[in-house]
C-alpha positions in Angstrom: 76.2 110.5 128.1 76.4 107.7 125.6 74.8 104.4 126.8 77.2 101.9 128.2 75.9 99.3 125.8 78.1 100.7 123.0 81.3 100.0 125.0 81.5 96.4 123.6 81.2 97.7 120.0 84.0 100.3 120.6 86.3 97.8 122.2 85.7 95.3 119.3 86.5 98.0 116.8 89.7 98.9 118.6 90.8 95.3 118.7 90.0 94.8 115.0 92.1 98.0 114.2 95.0 96.6 116.3 94.9 93.2 114.5 94.7 94.8 111.0 97.2 97.6 112.0 95.1 100.1 110.1 92.2 102.5 110.8 88.7 101.1 110.5 85.2 102.5 110.5 82.9 102.0 113.4 79.2 102.7 112.7 77.0 102.5 115.7 73.3 103.3 116.3 72.7 105.7 119.2 69.6 107.3 120.8 67.8 109.4 118.2 67.6 113.1 119.1 64.2 114.6 119.9 64.2 117.0 116.9 65.1 117.0 113.2 68.8 117.9 113.0 70.4 120.4 110.5 73.0 118.8 108.3 75.1 119.2 105.2 73.3 116.5 103.3 69.5 116.1 102.8 67.7 113.4 100.8 64.0 112.7 100.7 62.5 109.9 98.6 58.9 108.8 99.2 58.8 107.7 102.9 62.6 107.8 103.5 64.5 110.9 104.7 68.3 111.0 105.2 70.1 113.9 106.9 73.8 113.8 107.4 76.5 116.0 109.0 80.2 116.2 108.9 82.7 114.1 107.0 84.5 111.3 108.8 86.0 109.7 105.7 86.3 111.6 102.4 87.0 109.8 99.1 88.0 111.4 95.8 89.3 110.2 92.4 91.5 111.6 89.7 89.9 112.9 86.5 89.3 110.4 83.7 87.2 107.4 82.8 88.6 105.4 85.7 87.0 107.6 88.3 84.1 105.2 88.9 86.5 102.3 89.4 88.7 104.4 91.7 85.8 105.3 93.9 84.7 101.7 93.9 88.1 100.6 95.2 88.3 103.3 97.8 84.9 102.4 99.2 85.8 98.7 99.2 88.9 99.5 101.4 86.8 101.1 104.1 83.8 98.7 103.8 85.8 95.4 104.1 86.9 96.1 107.6 84.0 98.3 108.8 82.1 97.4 112.0 78.4 98.2 111.5 76.8 99.5 108.3 78.2 103.0 107.4 76.6 104.9 104.5 78.7 106.4 101.7 77.2 109.6 100.3 78.3 111.3 97.1 78.4 111.3 93.3 80.2 112.4 90.2 80.7 115.4 87.9 79.1 115.1 84.5 82.3 115.0 82.5 85.3 112.7 83.1 87.4 115.8 83.0 85.3 118.6 84.5 86.3 122.2 85.0 88.9 122.3 87.8 86.4 124.0 90.1 84.5 120.7 90.4 85.7 117.4 91.9 85.4 114.7 89.3 84.1 112.4 92.1 83.4 112.9 95.8 82.1 110.5 98.4 82.2 110.6 102.1 81.1 108.8 105.2 79.3 111.4 107.4 80.1 111.8 111.1 76.5 111.1 111.8 73.4 110.1 109.8 69.8 110.7 110.8 67.4 108.4 109.0 63.6 108.3 109.0 61.5 105.6 107.3 57.9 106.2 107.9 57.6 106.7 111.7 60.9 104.9 112.5 63.9 107.2 113.3 67.5 106.1 113.8 70.6 108.2 114.5 74.0 106.6 113.5 77.4 107.8 114.4 80.5 107.0 112.3 84.0 107.3 113.7 87.5 106.2 112.5 89.1 103.9 115.0 92.9 103.9 115.1 95.0 101.1 116.6 96.0 103.5 119.4 92.4 104.6 120.2 91.0 104.3 123.8 87.5 103.6 124.9 87.0 106.8 126.9 88.3 108.9 124.0 85.8 107.4 121.5 82.9 107.6 124.0 83.7 111.3 124.6 83.9 112.0 120.9 80.5 110.4 120.2 79.0 112.2 123.2 80.2 115.6 121.9 78.8 115.0 118.4 75.4 114.1 119.9 75.2 117.2 122.1 76.5 119.5 119.4 73.6 118.8 117.0 71.6 121.8 115.8 68.0 121.4 115.0 65.4 122.6 112.5 62.8 125.0 113.9 59.7 126.6 112.5 60.0 129.6 114.8 61.0 132.9 113.1 61.9 131.2 109.8 63.5 133.8 107.6 61.7 134.7 104.4 63.4 134.1 101.1 65.4 137.2 100.1 64.3 139.5 97.3 65.9 138.6 93.9 67.8 141.5 92.4 69.0 140.0 89.1 68.2 137.1 86.8 70.3 136.6 83.7 70.9 133.8 81.3 74.5 132.7 80.8 75.6 132.9 77.1 78.5 131.2 75.5 79.9 131.1 72.0 76.3 130.9 70.7 72.9 131.8 72.0 70.9 128.7 73.0 68.6 129.0 70.0 71.6 129.2 67.7 73.1 126.1 69.4 69.9 124.2 68.9 69.8 125.2 65.2 73.4 124.0 64.7 72.4 120.7 66.4 69.5 120.3 64.0 71.7 120.9 61.0 74.0 118.1 62.2 71.0 115.8 62.7 69.7 116.6 59.3 73.1 115.7 57.8 73.0 112.3 59.5 75.9 112.9 61.8 73.9 112.9 65.0 70.7 111.3 66.2 70.1 113.4 69.3 71.9 116.1 71.3 71.0 117.4 74.7 71.7 121.0 75.3 71.4 122.8 78.7 70.7 126.4 79.6 72.1 128.2 82.6 70.4 130.9 84.6 72.3 133.0 87.2 70.3 134.5 90.0 71.4 137.0 92.6 69.4 137.8 95.8 69.9 140.7 98.1 71.0 138.4 101.0 71.9 134.8 101.6 69.4 132.2 100.4 67.9 130.1 103.2 68.5 126.5 102.2 66.1 124.8 104.6 63.2 127.0 103.3 64.2 126.1 99.7 64.2 122.4 100.5 60.8 122.7 102.3 59.3 124.4 99.2 60.7 121.6 96.9 59.4 119.0 99.3 56.0 120.5 99.4 55.6 121.0 95.6 57.6 118.0 94.3 57.1 115.3 96.8 57.0 112.7 94.1 60.6 113.6 93.2 63.8 112.9 95.1 64.6 116.2 96.9 68.3 116.6 97.7 70.9 118.9 99.0 74.6 118.0 98.8 77.6 120.1 100.1 79.5 120.0 96.8 82.0 122.8 97.3 82.9 125.0 100.3 79.8 127.0 101.1 78.1 125.8 97.9 75.3 123.3 97.8 73.8 121.3 94.9 70.0 121.4 95.5 67.2 120.0 93.5 64.1 117.8 93.0 64.9 115.1 90.6 62.3 112.9 88.9 64.9 110.7 87.3 66.2 107.5 88.9 69.6 106.4 87.7 69.6 103.2 89.7 68.3 101.6 92.8 70.0 98.3 93.9 69.5 95.6 96.4 71.9 92.6 96.9 70.4 89.2 97.5 71.9 85.7 97.0 74.9 86.9 94.9 72.6 88.9 92.7 72.2 92.7 92.3 68.6 93.6 91.7 68.6 96.7 89.7 65.9 99.3 88.9 66.4 102.2 86.6 64.3 104.5 84.6 64.1 105.9 81.0 62.8 109.4 81.2 62.5 111.5 78.1 59.8 113.4 76.3 57.7 116.0 78.1 54.7 118.3 77.9 53.2 120.9 80.2 50.5 120.1 82.7 47.0 121.3 81.8 45.1 124.0 83.7 42.1 121.6 84.1 41.6 117.9 84.5 40.3 117.6 81.0 43.1 119.6 79.5 45.6 117.6 81.5 44.3 114.4 80.0 44.4 115.7 76.5 48.0 116.8 76.9 48.9 113.5 78.4 47.3 111.6 75.5 49.1 113.9 73.1 52.5 113.1 74.7 51.8 109.3 74.7 51.1 109.5 70.9 53.8 112.1 69.9 56.1 110.6 67.3 58.8 113.1 68.2 58.7 112.3 71.9 58.3 108.6 71.5 61.4 108.6 69.2 63.4 110.6 71.8 62.2 108.2 74.5 63.2 105.1 72.6 66.7 106.5 72.1 67.1 106.7 75.9 65.7 103.1 76.4 68.2 101.8 73.8 71.1 103.5 75.6 70.1 102.0 79.0 69.6 98.5 77.5 73.0 98.7 75.8 74.7 99.8 79.1 73.0 96.8 80.9 74.0 94.4 78.2 77.7 95.4 78.5 77.8 94.1 82.0 75.8 91.0 81.1 72.7 92.0 83.0 69.5 89.9 82.7 66.9 92.4 81.7 63.3 91.9 82.4 60.7 92.5 79.7 60.2 96.2 79.1 56.6 97.6 79.2 55.4 100.4 76.9 56.0 104.0 78.1 53.7 105.6 80.7 53.1 109.0 82.0 54.9 110.5 85.0 52.9 113.6 86.0 54.8 116.2 88.0 53.6 119.5 89.4 54.7 121.5 86.3 55.2 118.9 83.5 54.3 115.4 82.3 57.1 113.0 81.2 57.2 109.8 79.3 58.8 107.2 81.5 59.7 103.5 81.3 60.8 101.6 84.4 63.5 99.0 83.6 64.6 96.2 85.9 67.5 93.8 85.6 69.5 91.2 87.6 73.3 91.0 87.7 75.0 87.9 88.9 77.9 88.9 91.1 79.4 88.4 94.5 80.4 92.1 94.8 77.6 94.7 95.5 80.0 97.5 94.5 79.7 96.4 90.9 77.0 99.1 90.8 79.9 101.4 90.0 80.7 99.4 86.8 77.0 99.8 85.9 77.1 103.6 86.6 80.1 104.0 84.4 78.2 102.5 81.6 74.9 104.2 82.3 76.3 107.7 82.7 75.5 109.7 80.8 72.4 108.2 79.2 71.0 109.5 76.0 68.5 111.5 78.1 71.4 113.6 79.4 73.8 113.6 76.5 72.7 112.4 73.1 73.4 109.7 70.6 75.9 108.7 69.5 77.4 109.6 72.9 81.0 110.0 71.8 80.0 112.5 69.1 77.5 114.3 71.3 79.7 115.0 74.3 82.3 117.3 72.6 79.5 119.2 70.9 77.9 119.8 74.3 81.1 121.2 75.8 81.4 123.5 72.8 77.8 124.7 72.5 76.9 125.1 76.2 78.0 128.3 77.9 79.8 126.7 80.8 80.9 123.4 82.3 78.0 121.4 83.7 79.7 120.7 86.9 77.5 118.0 88.6 74.3 118.9 86.7 72.7 115.9 85.1 75.2 113.6 86.8 74.8 110.8 89.4 74.2 111.7 93.1 73.1 109.3 95.9 74.1 106.9 98.6 75.0 103.3 99.3 75.5 101.2 102.4 77.7 98.2 103.1 74.9 95.6 102.5 74.4 96.3 98.7 71.6 98.8 99.0 72.0 101.9 96.9 70.1 104.7 95.3 71.4 107.3 92.8 69.4 109.9 90.9 70.3 112.1 88.0 70.9 115.7 89.2 68.3 117.5 87.1 65.8 120.2 88.2 68.7 121.5 90.2 70.8 124.5 91.1 74.2 125.2 92.7 73.5 127.7 95.5 76.2 129.7 97.3 75.3 132.5 99.8 73.1 134.9 97.8 73.7 133.4 94.4 72.3 130.4 92.5 73.0 128.9 89.1 70.1 127.0 87.7 70.2 124.3 85.0 67.7 123.0 82.5 68.2 120.9 79.4 66.3 119.6 76.4 66.8 116.7 73.9 67.1 117.9 70.3 66.1 115.4 67.6 65.2 115.6 63.9 61.8 117.3 64.2 62.5 119.5 67.3 61.1 123.0 67.2 63.3 125.7 68.7 60.5 127.7 70.2 59.0 124.6 71.8 62.3 123.6 73.2 62.7 127.1 74.8 59.2 126.7 76.3 60.1 123.2 77.6 63.4 124.4 79.3 61.6 127.4 80.8 59.2 124.9 82.4 62.1 122.8 83.7 63.5 125.9 85.5 60.3 126.3 87.4 60.9 123.8 90.3 63.9 125.8 91.6 62.5 129.2 90.6 59.4 128.5 92.6 61.4 127.2 95.5 63.3 130.5 95.5 60.1 132.4 95.5 60.3 133.5 91.8 57.1 133.1 89.8 58.6 132.2 86.4 61.3 132.9 83.8 60.3 133.7 80.3 
């Protein structure tokens, strides 16, 4: 049974709902379960793990450029009368008008959230309180959710199924031809950079076991943000992203923002010496430094549009991952505002950065939709969470796949600039497929 100590919270929520004459959200911490629960949402970043189950409140937007603002207003409606600190989980499709299969935006408050920071574990239940709600009814609902939890177990873990087919999705052009067409436009001065993605379709002999895929990603790419999001019915967006879109904290009417420019990559070496040589090569590569600076410029321009105070930017540094090294530049800024949800205004400006689209953006996006073999869905788009106190974290959904039953669609992209080499770009995107391929038990794609 739920502890009697929560009765006061429930009664306060009922009274608030009756005064407002509208439903409100109650978010209450309850005794943490003994095990690690299975949920629909998984998020692991450094020492923090979030697992969530069910949907108590679901928020969507229409297609179009106003989707960020619409989600902002929808979250504000629930936040302003919430009792406690519910988390909102979700993200956005890559394009303002995606394929009808994909929601342009989707956020939800889970029915429950299990959170671990270091050794500290909390379990939070979220429930809509109507003006007509009764104490006993809400207590019983919370008790049922607690007792109906299912838990992760290491006993008799199923092995990953055998893969029976791997094929690259082709569109109007092969990927190499699309890269060549992009290079022609760049040489003609119409374009500075274009990001083009490849799509791999994988079929296994039986259903893919998501907990094992996540465990593999966590083991091999612990420096990344490992995620799983229930995007479509029985379809999950899974990945290990190295790219932070934004992290925010709210203090004294200021949003403290961290973001990251990530562009330019090279494989890891098979020895420490070789690894250092490759890293030094990347740090001095004119091609990669040019691509990286384009991304920095796009982020700075986005921050400037919302009048952010940008801290001095240090030179690029290396981000070594298990399979590749990237050029990365952390960028921090402050935004004076009384509204923490202004992070959605920033996201609307940041997405997509030149790392995910190209430059100039308005010229690049239609080309991507024509040259790539399918709609990106939520690949390379924002995914994350925010609470009611101004804390938020969103990553860019790269090194990712959409997994449904025994099928997976993998995504990998590369930035094409003036001196890009088609064969090298193919090698780079092959390497970017590897995190998901390895997590699925596949050695490599070539």
